[in-house]
N, C-alpha and C positions, 0 to 999 in steps of 0.2 A: 842329401839333406844335411848330414852331419858335417860335410865339408863347408856348406853354407854357414852353419852355426859357428864352426870353428873360425872361418874367415871373418865373420862379423865380429866375433869376440876378439880376434887378433887385430882388427882394424884394416884387414887387407882390402875390403870393399872400398873404404874411404881412400886408401892409397891408390887403388886402381882407378877410381873416379878422378882423383887429382891428376894422375898421370895422363889419363885420356884428355883432360881439359888442357893440360900443358902441351900435349902433343898437338891438339887442335889449334891452339894459339900459335905455336911455332910454325906449323904447316901453313896456317892462314897468312902469317907475316911473310913467310918465305914465298908463298904464291904471289902475294902482293908485290914483293920486291922484284921477282922474276918478271911479272907482268909489266912492271914499270920499266925494267931494262929492255924488254923486248920492243916496247914502243918508244924507245929513246929518240927517234928522229924528231920528236916534239921538242919544244923549247924547255929549258930548265924548269921554268915555273910550271908549265903544263905537266912535265914529267913528275915533279914533286907533288903536284895536285893529284895526279893519277895514283902515285904511290900512297898518298894520304888516304884517298878514297879506298884503294885496295886494302890498305892496312885496317881502315875502319870496318870495311866489310868482313875482313878476316877476324877482327876482334869481336864483331857482332856475332858471327857464326860460332866463334869459340865460346862466347857467353851463352848462346843458345844451347850449345852442346853441353856446357857445364851445368846449366839448369836442368837439362834433360837427364844427364848422368846423376845429378843430385836427387832428382825425383825418382828415378829408377832405383837408386841405392836406398832411399828411404822406404820405398815400397818393398824391396827385397828384405830389408832389415825388419820391417813390420811383419812380413810373412814368416821370417825365421823366428821372431819372437813368439808369434802365434803358435808355430809348430812346437817350439820349446815348451810353451805352456801346456799344449796338448799332451806332449810326451811326459811331462812332469805329472800331470793329472792321471795319466794312464798308469805310470809306475806307482803313484801313491795309492791308487785304487787296488792294484794288484798286491801291493805291500799289505794293505789293510785286510784284503781277502785272505792272504797267506797267514797273517797273524791270527785271524779268526779261526782258520782251519787248524793251526797249531794249538791254539787254546782248547778247541774242541777235542783234539786228539789227546792232549794232556789230561783233560777231564776224564775221558774214556779210560785211559791207562790207569789213572788213580782209582776210578771206580772198579776196574777189573782187579787191580792189586788189592783193594779192600775186600772184594769178594773172595779172592784166593786166600787172603789172610784169614777170613772167617772160616772158610772150608778147612784150612790147615788146622786151625784151633779146634774145630769140631772133630776132625779126624784124629788129632792128637789126644783129645779128651776121650774119644771112643777107644783108641788104642790103649791108653792108660788104664781105662776101666777093664778092657779085655785082659791086659797083662795082669792086673791086680786079681782079677777073677781067676785066671789060670794059676796064679801063684797060691791062691787059697786052696785049690784042689789038691 
């Protein structure tokens, strides 16, 4: 999943789709040229017409492949965006929960510190009174 996000952000999916389209166009043109040469016993006009038809078919197939690749790329990009939003929301929720837990823990520590402070004051007062009383004797 992270690789898809990274590839989308880096533009690798678009480059890959363009590369596939260019490969399809090239192979289609090559196949048309080879087909024309294989059927060369025809006249020059017929051979050129066959090459033109083959090239048009190859170009049409390449356009179809390009459209299909673009559609798939858009769908994948949309899926990646949705996943990224889900992950962001999950992390945000966990962050908020952690912040709340930390705030509660801090409040508890402060309350406990106040209680300890009061106990120390009482004990110090009692100790002072005991020492003063012992000194009077």
